C-alpha positions as CSV (number, residue, x, y, z in Angstrom):
1,M,65.1,43.8,137.7
2,G,64.1,41.1,135.3
3,G,60.6,39.8,136.0
4,C,58.9,37.6,133.5
5,I,55.7,39.4,132.4
6,G,53.5,37.2,130.3
7,S,53.6,35.7,126.8
8,Q,55.4,36.9,123.7
9,R,53.9,39.1,121.1
10,D,54.8,39.6,117.4
11,N,55.1,43.3,117.5
12,G,57.1,43.9,120.6
13,P,57.3,42.8,124.2
14,P,54.2,41.7,126.2
15,S,52.3,43.7,128.7
16,G,50.8,42.4,131.9
17,E,52.1,42.0,135.4
18,S,55.6,41.7,136.9
19,S,57.0,41.5,140.4
20,D,59.5,44.1,141.6
21,A,62.4,43.5,144.0
22,T,60.1,43.6,147.0
23,G,57.8,41.0,145.5
24,M,55.0,43.5,144.9
25,V,53.1,43.0,141.6
26,Q,53.2,45.9,139.3
27,H,51.2,46.4,136.1
28,V,53.4,47.1,133.1
29,S,52.1,48.6,129.8
30,V,54.5,48.3,126.9
31,G,54.2,49.8,123.5
32,R,55.8,48.6,120.2
33,N,59.5,48.1,119.8
34,Q,61.4,51.4,119.0
35,P,64.8,52.0,117.6
36,L,67.5,52.8,120.1
37,K,67.9,56.5,120.6
38,P,71.5,57.9,120.4
39,E,71.0,60.3,123.2
40,K,72.6,59.3,126.5
41,P,70.8,60.1,129.8
42,K,72.0,63.3,131.5
43,W,72.2,63.1,135.3
44,K,73.9,64.5,138.3
45,S,75.3,62.4,141.1
46,D,74.2,63.3,144.6
47,V,77.7,62.6,145.8
48,P,80.3,63.5,143.1
49,L,82.1,60.5,141.7
50,T,85.6,60.0,140.3
51,E,86.1,58.0,137.1
52,G,87.4,55.1,139.2
53,Q,84.4,55.2,141.6
54,L,82.0,55.2,138.6
55,R,83.8,52.2,137.0
56,S,83.6,50.3,140.3
57,K,79.9,51.1,140.6
58,R,79.3,49.8,137.1
59,D,81.4,46.7,137.7
60,E,79.4,45.9,140.7
61,F,76.1,46.2,138.7
62,W,77.3,44.1,135.8
63,D,78.8,41.4,138.2
64,T,75.5,41.1,140.1
65,A,72.9,41.7,137.3
66,P,72.9,38.0,136.0
67,A,71.9,36.9,139.5
68,F,68.5,38.6,139.1
69,D,65.8,37.3,136.8
70,G,66.5,37.2,133.1
71,R,69.1,35.4,130.9
72,K,72.8,35.9,131.2
73,E,73.3,36.2,127.4
74,I,70.9,39.1,127.4
75,W,72.7,40.8,130.2
76,D,76.0,40.3,128.3
77,A,74.4,41.8,125.2
78,L,73.1,44.8,127.2
79,K,76.5,45.4,128.7
80,A,78.2,45.4,125.2
81,A,75.5,47.6,123.9
82,S,75.9,50.0,126.8
83,Y,79.7,50.3,126.1
84,A,79.1,50.9,122.4
85,L,76.5,53.6,123.0
86,E,78.6,55.4,125.5
87,T,81.6,55.5,123.2
88,G,79.5,56.9,120.4
89,D,79.0,53.9,118.3
90,H,75.2,53.9,118.0
91,A,75.2,51.7,115.0
92,L,77.0,48.9,116.9
93,A,74.8,49.3,119.9
94,Q,71.6,48.9,117.7
95,A,73.1,45.9,116.0
96,I,73.8,44.2,119.3
97,V,70.3,44.9,120.5
98,D,68.8,43.6,117.3
99,G,71.0,40.5,117.2
100,A,69.9,39.6,120.7
101,S,66.2,40.2,119.9
102,I,65.9,42.9,122.6
103,S,62.8,45.0,122.4
104,L,62.9,48.7,123.4
105,P,59.4,50.1,124.0
106,H,60.8,53.5,124.8
107,G,63.9,53.5,122.6
108,T,66.2,53.3,125.6
109,L,68.3,50.5,127.4
110,M,66.9,51.7,130.7
111,D,63.8,49.6,130.1
112,C,63.8,46.7,127.7
113,Y,62.6,43.1,127.1
114,D,63.9,39.9,125.6
115,E,61.9,37.7,123.2
116,L,60.6,35.7,126.1
117,G,59.0,38.7,127.8
118,N,61.7,39.1,130.6
119,R,62.1,42.7,131.6
120,Y,65.6,44.3,132.1
121,Q,66.2,47.8,133.6
122,L,69.6,49.4,133.4
123,P,70.4,52.3,135.8
124,H,71.6,55.5,134.2
125,Y,75.0,55.3,135.6
126,V,75.9,52.4,133.3
127,L,74.9,54.4,130.3
128,S,76.6,57.7,130.8
129,A,78.8,59.6,133.3
130,P,77.4,62.2,135.6
131,T,77.7,65.8,134.7
132,N,79.6,66.4,137.9
133,L,82.2,63.6,137.3
134,L,85.5,64.3,139.2
135,D,89.0,64.0,137.6
136,D,91.0,61.3,139.4
137,T,94.1,61.5,137.4
138,S,95.9,62.9,140.4
139,E,95.8,59.4,142.1
140,S,99.4,58.5,143.0
141,D,100.9,55.3,141.4
142,A,101.7,52.4,143.5
143,T,105.5,52.9,143.3
144,P,106.5,56.4,144.3
145,E,108.9,58.1,142.0
146,G,112.4,58.4,143.4
147,D,112.1,55.4,145.7
148,I,115.6,54.0,145.8
149,N,114.3,50.7,147.0
150,A,111.8,50.3,144.2
151,E,112.5,47.4,141.9
152,P,112.9,48.3,138.2
153,G,110.7,45.5,137.0
154,I,110.8,43.5,133.8
155,E,110.2,45.2,130.5
156,Q,107.8,43.6,128.1
157,P,106.0,44.7,124.9
158,I,102.3,45.2,125.1
159,R,99.9,46.2,122.3
160,F,97.1,48.7,122.9
161,R,94.1,48.7,120.7
162,L,92.4,52.1,121.1
163,S,88.8,52.4,120.0
164,N,89.6,55.7,118.2
165,L,92.5,54.4,116.1
166,T,92.6,52.0,113.2
167,Y,96.0,50.5,114.3
168,D,97.6,49.1,117.5
169,I,100.1,51.0,119.6
170,K,103.0,49.0,120.9
171,L,104.9,50.1,124.1
172,Q,107.6,48.6,126.2
173,V,106.0,48.5,129.7
174,S,107.7,47.7,133.0
175,S,106.0,45.0,135.1
176,T,106.0,47.4,138.2
177,E,104.3,50.2,136.4
178,T,100.6,50.8,137.3
179,V,97.8,51.0,134.7
180,M,97.4,54.8,135.5
181,K,101.1,55.4,134.8
182,V,101.0,53.7,131.4
183,K,97.7,55.6,130.6
184,K,99.6,58.8,131.1
185,R,102.4,57.6,128.8
186,I,99.7,56.8,126.1
187,A,98.1,60.2,126.6
188,E,101.4,61.9,125.8
189,L,101.6,60.2,122.4
190,K,101.0,62.7,119.6
191,E,98.7,60.4,117.7
192,V,96.5,59.7,120.8
193,G,96.0,62.9,122.8
194,V,93.4,61.3,125.1
195,E,93.4,62.0,128.8
196,P,94.0,59.1,131.1
197,H,90.5,59.4,132.7
198,R,88.9,58.8,129.3
199,Q,90.7,55.5,128.8
200,R,89.2,52.2,130.0
201,W,91.4,49.2,129.7
202,F,90.0,45.7,129.2
203,Y,92.1,42.5,129.2
204,A,90.7,39.0,128.9
205,G,87.3,40.4,129.4
206,R,88.2,42.3,132.6
207,L,88.3,45.9,133.4
208,L,91.7,46.9,134.8
209,N,91.8,49.3,137.8
210,D,94.1,52.3,137.6
211,K,96.1,51.4,140.6
212,L,96.8,47.8,139.4
213,R,100.3,47.0,138.5
214,I,101.0,45.4,135.1
215,E,102.5,42.3,136.7
216,D,99.3,41.9,138.8
217,S,97.1,42.3,135.7
218,K,98.6,39.1,134.3
219,I,99.0,40.8,130.8
220,L,101.2,38.5,128.7
221,K,104.0,39.6,126.4
222,N,102.8,41.0,123.0
223,H,99.1,40.5,124.1
224,V,96.5,43.1,123.2
225,V,94.8,45.4,125.7
226,Q,91.5,46.8,124.5
227,V,91.3,50.6,125.3
228,I,87.8,52.1,125.1
229,I,87.9,55.8,124.7
230,S,85.1,57.7,126.3
231,P,83.8,60.8,124.4
232,A,85.1,64.1,125.6
233,P,82.5,66.1,127.7
234,K,80.9,69.0,125.9
235,E,81.6,72.4,127.2
236,D,78.0,73.4,127.0
237,D,76.8,70.4,129.0
238,E,74.7,71.6,131.9
239,S,75.6,70.5,135.4
């Protein structure tokens, strides 16, 4: 996942030998550094995934990636670049890569190197969604509607900073509402018009699960929730 492969070169990452996850030595031949390509990998999951399952799969990768070889600050930069690239901000992704001195011999984040010659390989599922992604907006909220025993919760204002808007949206949210329920409320706003499954919420550097209640997410009054909007799938995408 991140084997050190020799000495640094001026015109890009080094070439030499590296050890894979099994300890076998593999020869790596690397060309010059290339600009990051704006195209995202297209792939189809063997087992169709929902948006929530895809996010969990990504979270698991990013949580465990720093445990492999390589530097944590580079993994953090790759994570930020991946999010930027998926949301269509290619310029930001390129700036993050350049700022971290990451070399891309093939112009893709799936195979890259830091300035010390450490190799980093990202799986395709952290860079794009599968073409057969399932819609999981039908997941039920934690508190069933019409439950006479359900507590009303405490109302509090929360600001939502959507990546596709230049201003924040402020909503009064109940502490017992789930993330998915509030996502649906945001989707109904005329100025937003973004389906719940295309919204990814981040608070205090943490991705919030759809079934999580607001009170359990520890979002404080008037604090900002970052909402990353995934691009709408193209109708002519091949499955």
